[in-house]
C-alpha positions in Angstrom: 15.7 -1.9 23.3 14.4 0.8 20.8 14.4 -0.2 17.2 15.5 2.3 14.5 12.8 2.7 11.9 12.9 3.7 8.3 10.1 4.6 5.9 9.8 2.4 2.8 7.4 2.9 0.0 4.5 0.5 -0.1 5.2 -2.1 -2.7 3.0 -4.5 -4.6 4.2 -7.5 -6.5 4.7 -7.0 -10.3 1.8 -9.5 -10.9 -0.6 -7.3 -8.8 0.5 -4.2 -10.6 0.1 -5.9 -14.0 -3.3 -7.2 -13.0 -4.3 -3.8 -11.9 -3.2 -2.2 -15.2 -5.1 -4.9 -17.1 -8.2 -4.2 -15.0 -7.9 -0.4 -15.7 -7.6 -1.1 -19.4 -10.6 -3.4 -19.5 -12.8 -1.0 -17.4 -11.7 2.0 -19.4 -12.3 0.2 -22.7 -15.8 -0.8 -21.6 -16.7 2.7 -20.6 -15.3 4.0 -23.9 -17.4 1.5 -25.8 -20.5 2.7 -24.0 -19.5 6.4 -24.7 -19.0 5.5 -28.4 -22.4 3.8 -28.7 -24.1 6.7 -26.9 -22.3 9.2 -29.2 -23.4 7.4 -32.3 -27.0 7.2 -30.9 -26.8 11.0 -30.3 -25.7 11.8 -33.9 -22.0 11.4 -34.1 -21.0 10.5 -37.7 -20.9 6.8 -38.4 -17.6 7.2 -40.3 -15.8 9.0 -37.5 -12.8 6.7 -37.1 -11.9 7.8 -33.6 -15.1 6.3 -32.3 -14.4 2.9 -33.9 -13.3 0.2 -31.4 -9.9 -0.5 -33.1 -9.1 3.2 -32.6 -10.2 3.9 -29.1 -9.2 0.5 -27.6 -5.6 1.0 -28.9 -5.5 4.6 -27.6 -6.9 3.4 -24.3 -4.2 0.7 -24.0 -1.5 3.3 -24.8 -2.9 5.8 -22.3 -3.3 3.3 -19.5 0.2 1.9 -20.0 1.9 5.3 -20.3 0.1 6.4 -17.2 1.2 3.4 -15.3 4.8 3.9 -16.3 4.6 7.6 -15.4 3.0 6.9 -12.1 5.6 4.3 -11.3 8.5 6.7 -12.2 7.0 9.5 -10.1 6.4 7.2 -7.2 9.9 5.9 -7.3 11.9 9.1 -7.8 9.8 11.9 -6.4 10.3 13.0 -2.8 6.6 14.0 -2.7 4.9 11.9 -5.4 1.4 12.8 -4.2 1.9 16.5 -4.6 3.6 16.0 -8.0 0.9 13.8 -9.3 -1.8 16.2 -8.2 -0.3 18.6 -10.7 1.0 16.3 -13.3 -2.1 14.2 -13.9 -4.5 17.0 -14.7 -1.8 18.7 -16.8 -1.3 15.6 -18.9 -5.0 15.0 -19.3 -5.6 18.6 -20.5 -2.7 18.3 -23.0 -4.2 15.0 -24.2 -7.4 16.8 -25.0 -5.9 19.3 -27.4 -5.7 17.1 -30.5 -9.4 16.2 -30.2 -10.3 19.9 -30.9 -8.8 19.5 -34.4 -11.4 16.8 -35.2 -14.5 18.9 -35.4 -14.7 18.6 -39.2 -14.7 14.8 -39.0 -16.5 14.1 -35.8 -18.7 17.2 -35.3 -19.6 18.3 -31.8 -21.0 15.1 -30.6 -18.0 13.0 -31.7 -15.5 15.4 -30.2 -17.4 15.7 -26.9 -17.4 11.9 -26.8 -13.7 11.8 -27.3 -13.2 14.3 -24.5 -15.4 12.2 -22.2 -13.4 9.1 -23.1 -10.1 10.9 -22.1 -11.6 11.9 -18.8 -13.0 8.4 -18.1 -9.7 6.7 -18.8 -7.9 9.1 -16.5 -10.3 8.7 -13.6 -10.4 4.9 -13.9 -6.6 4.6 -14.3 -5.7 6.9 -11.4 -8.1 5.0 -9.1 -6.5 1.7 -10.1 -3.0 3.0 -9.8 -3.7 4.4 -6.3 -4.7 0.8 -5.3 -2.0 -1.2 -6.9 0.9 1.4 -6.7 0.0 3.3 -3.6 1.8 6.5 -2.8 1.7 6.0 1.0 4.5 4.4 3.0 4.9 1.8 5.6 7.0 2.1 8.7 9.4 -0.8 9.1 12.1 -1.2 11.7 15.7 -2.1 10.8 15.3 -5.7 12.3 12.2 -6.3 10.1 9.5 -5.7 12.7 6.6 -3.3 12.2 
């Protein structure tokens, strides 16, 4: 007897996804802390608020959470999520960089470059984690539940 098969999106438990998002946040925050320390060492102004932990940790949390929600929505509703995300992620990252360029008066070149690096680090870390906990691939499953 031949079984009829259907393609279902790979799915992880909500706990695995939440854990992955937490890991992305912790890793990205750690990298951002290192970038901030290096930026101050290289001459970024000490009073540049964007390089203070309260500022960049909050922004990192927002970015990682917003990215996870966006990834999940695209994954759920797009017919070709991989293709869409290959265009959407770089576009969103580039747009997120724009406000940093208005901070040259406060942060000087070193501070602004550090912020740009932080954006890129968060994006790279988050996307890698999302790919693992919210994969875009699919699994083949037969109607009677066999693989």
